[in-house]
C-alpha positions as CSV (number, residue, x, y, z in Angstrom):
1,D,30.0,-4.4,3.1
2,S,26.8,-2.7,3.1
3,E,24.6,-2.0,-0.2
4,E,22.1,1.2,-1.1
5,L,19.0,0.1,-2.4
6,S,16.2,2.8,-4.7
7,D,13.0,3.1,-4.2
8,R,12.4,0.8,-7.3
9,E,14.9,-2.3,-5.8
10,L,13.4,-2.1,-2.4
11,A,9.9,-2.5,-4.0
12,L,11.4,-5.6,-6.4
13,E,12.6,-6.8,-3.1
14,R,9.6,-6.3,-1.0
15,L,7.3,-8.1,-3.8
16,M,9.6,-11.1,-4.5
17,L,9.5,-11.6,-0.4
18,A,5.6,-11.2,-0.6
19,F,4.8,-13.2,-3.5
20,R,7.1,-16.4,-1.5
21,T,4.1,-16.7,1.1
22,Y,0.2,-16.5,0.9
23,D,0.2,-13.6,3.1
24,G,1.0,-11.8,-0.2
25,V,1.2,-7.9,-0.5
26,D,-1.0,-4.8,0.6
27,A,-1.2,-2.7,-2.3
28,T,-1.7,0.2,-0.3
29,Q,0.8,-0.1,1.7
30,L,3.3,-1.1,-1.0
31,A,1.9,2.4,-2.8
32,Y,3.0,4.3,0.7
33,R,6.4,2.6,1.4
34,Y,7.9,2.7,-1.8
35,G,5.8,4.8,-4.6
36,L,4.6,1.7,-6.3
37,D,1.1,2.2,-7.2
38,L,-0.4,-1.4,-8.1
39,A,-4.0,0.8,-8.3
40,S,-3.3,2.5,-10.7
41,A,-4.3,2.1,-14.5
42,A,-0.6,0.4,-15.8
43,G,-0.5,-1.7,-12.4
44,T,-4.0,-2.6,-12.6
45,A,-3.4,-4.1,-15.3
46,K,-0.2,-5.9,-15.0
47,V,-2.3,-7.6,-11.4
48,E,-4.8,-8.7,-13.8
49,R,-3.6,-10.2,-16.7
50,L,-1.3,-12.0,-13.8
51,A,-4.7,-13.0,-12.3
52,A,-6.2,-14.1,-15.4
53,R,-3.4,-16.5,-15.9
54,K,-4.7,-17.5,-12.2
55,L,-0.9,-16.9,-10.4
56,L,-2.3,-14.3,-8.4
57,T,-5.9,-13.2,-6.7
58,V,-6.7,-9.8,-5.2
59,D,-9.2,-9.8,-1.8
60,G,-9.3,-5.5,-1.5
61,A,-5.9,-4.3,-1.3
62,V,-4.3,-8.0,-1.0
63,I,-2.8,-9.6,-3.7
64,R,-1.9,-13.0,-3.3
65,P,-0.1,-15.9,-4.8
66,T,-2.2,-19.0,-5.9
67,L,-0.2,-22.0,-5.6
68,R,1.1,-21.7,-9.0
69,G,2.2,-18.4,-8.3
70,L,4.4,-19.3,-5.3
71,A,6.1,-20.8,-7.8
72,L,6.7,-18.0,-10.1
73,A,7.1,-15.6,-7.2
74,D,10.2,-13.9,-8.3
75,S,8.8,-13.5,-12.2
76,I,6.1,-12.3,-10.8
77,A,7.2,-9.6,-8.8
78,R,9.2,-8.5,-12.0
79,E,6.6,-8.2,-13.8
80,L,5.1,-5.9,-11.5
81,S,7.5,-3.5,-10.4
82,P,8.4,-0.4,-12.5
């Protein structure tokens, strides 16, 4: 059997996998591949809220989980997904 995932579901899966490692995700690549623009006003606000809670760090276009953020990777991904 196989499952067909929508772009939204693919973006969520990518975020969940990315936030389970310190490598994180490149927001530019995420926007290009899945259409999830974390640099938009809404996306930036979400990222900033999570960074203020010490769950994420932002280094240019790369968004990485903190140690605390690693433990909450899936919920962070859900919060950032459209």
